[in-house]
C-alpha positions as CSV (number, residue, x, y, z in Angstrom):
1,M,119.3,99.7,113.3
2,I,119.8,96.6,111.2
3,R,121.2,96.8,107.7
4,V,120.1,94.1,105.2
5,R,121.5,93.4,101.7
6,F,119.4,91.7,99.1
7,T,119.1,91.1,95.4
8,I,116.1,91.8,93.2
9,E,116.0,89.2,90.4
10,V,114.8,90.0,86.8
11,D,111.5,88.3,87.6
12,G,111.0,90.7,90.6
13,S,111.6,88.2,93.4
14,V,113.9,88.9,96.3
15,S,116.9,86.6,96.9
16,D,120.2,86.5,98.8
17,V,118.9,88.3,101.9
18,K,121.7,88.8,104.4
19,V,122.2,90.9,107.5
20,I,125.3,93.1,107.1
21,S,125.1,95.1,110.4
22,E,128.4,95.0,112.3
23,V,126.6,95.0,115.7
24,K,124.1,92.3,116.4
25,I,121.0,93.3,118.4
26,G,119.8,89.8,119.1
27,Y,116.3,89.0,120.5
28,G,115.3,87.6,117.0
29,M,115.6,91.1,115.4
30,E,118.0,90.0,112.6
31,E,115.8,87.0,111.7
32,E,112.7,89.2,111.6
33,A,114.5,91.7,109.3
34,V,115.4,88.8,106.9
35,R,111.8,87.5,107.1
36,L,110.4,91.0,106.4
37,I,112.6,91.6,103.3
38,S,112.0,88.0,102.0
39,S,108.2,88.4,102.2
40,M,108.0,91.7,100.3
41,P,105.9,91.7,97.1
42,L,107.6,91.5,93.7
43,W,109.8,94.5,92.8
44,I,110.4,95.7,89.2
45,F,113.7,97.5,88.8
46,D,113.8,99.3,85.4
47,Q,117.1,100.8,84.1
48,N,117.0,102.5,80.7
49,S,113.7,100.8,79.9
50,E,115.2,97.4,80.6
51,I,114.3,95.2,83.6
52,V,117.5,94.2,85.3
53,K,118.8,92.3,88.3
54,C,119.9,94.7,91.1
55,A,121.4,94.6,94.6
56,F,120.1,96.8,97.4
57,Q,121.0,97.6,101.0
58,K,118.2,98.7,103.3
59,P,118.3,99.9,106.9
60,I,115.5,98.6,109.1
61,K,114.8,100.4,112.4
62,F,112.8,98.7,115.1
63,T,111.0,100.9,117.6
64,F,109.9,99.6,121.0
């Protein structure tokens, strides 16, 4: 499993995508996880009826 940290900006775009897993799998898996998160559609994070910037961590599990 690969853990990825990223930020959702106020405009809904994804930025600052980083792999934070302690153990590296290799074989291009970390790069693919970053590409996957970076290519997601716009997110809207609403907190108390106000659109805000927010940081997330997401585990990504590859199955073979």
